[in-house]
C-alpha atoms as one frame of an Amber mdcrd trajectory, in Angstrom:
protein
 254.737  37.242 109.546 253.887  40.596 107.993 257.523  41.178 107.034 257.687
  37.694 105.493 254.502  38.320 103.504 256.124  41.379 101.905 258.514  38.992
 100.142 255.637  37.297  98.279 254.649  38.753  94.915 251.944  37.713  92.466
 248.443  36.335  92.440 247.238  33.144  94.175 243.916  31.329  93.873 243.188
  29.239  96.962 240.343  26.741  96.643 238.931  24.822  99.573 236.784  21.931
  98.359 233.969  20.140 100.135 230.609  21.078 101.617 231.810  24.399 103.022
 234.249  25.116 100.214 235.148  28.476  98.742 237.636  30.120  96.417 239.816
  33.057  97.398 241.841  35.108  94.909 244.650  37.098  96.541 247.130  39.488
  94.953 250.438  40.311  96.673 252.635  43.254  95.773 252.324  46.149  93.359
 250.963  46.059  89.847 247.695  45.136  88.220 245.797  41.931  88.867 246.755
  39.433  86.136 244.101  37.648  84.048 245.150  34.306  85.549 246.731  33.655
  88.948 250.413  32.732  89.113 249.592  29.828  91.393 246.534  27.712  92.209
 246.345  25.914  95.570 243.557  23.390  96.127 242.886  21.449  99.329 239.964
  19.479 100.728 238.171  21.051 103.697 238.907  18.074 105.957 242.598  18.171
 105.120 242.656  21.926 105.749 241.153  21.382 109.209 243.863  18.806 109.991
 246.550  21.253 108.845 245.109  24.047 111.009 244.895  21.756 114.037 248.530
  20.696 113.631 247.476  17.099 113.050 248.983  17.040 109.555 252.268  18.496
 108.323 251.893  20.714 105.222 254.944  19.217 103.509 253.695  15.672 104.105
 250.239  16.675 102.857 251.736  18.080  99.651 254.062  15.127  99.097 251.163
  12.682  99.528 248.985  14.591  97.033 246.575  16.057  99.584 247.444  19.609
  98.513 247.330  20.337  94.799 249.588  23.124  93.518 249.473  24.254  89.901
 251.586  27.037  88.469 254.431  28.894  90.144 255.780  26.426  92.721 258.331
  28.955  94.018 255.550  31.391  94.830 253.645  28.650  96.647 256.733  27.868
  98.715 257.308  31.558  99.529 253.716  31.879 100.667 253.871  28.695 102.746
 257.088  29.789 104.445 255.654  33.234 105.176 252.438  31.827 106.634 254.131
  29.053 108.622 256.862  31.266 110.095 256.835  31.644 113.881 255.197  34.744
 115.315
């Protein structure tokens, strides 16, 4: 997964909504942190738990509107592929 993560470049804001929600801003690759992230990913805490448990497929969740992606869709896909790759 580490090698796959090296292919991702840019800044992502991940927001988990709900009672235990949080926002995480992550920058991949060299260069300064931009004023605005390249991509914003937003998901409800309950949906995130289902994704982590393997009860819900990430692609199905996105296609059904349970994951909101704004901005650079290619970067979001690169990140998803890197994270979901087998160990």
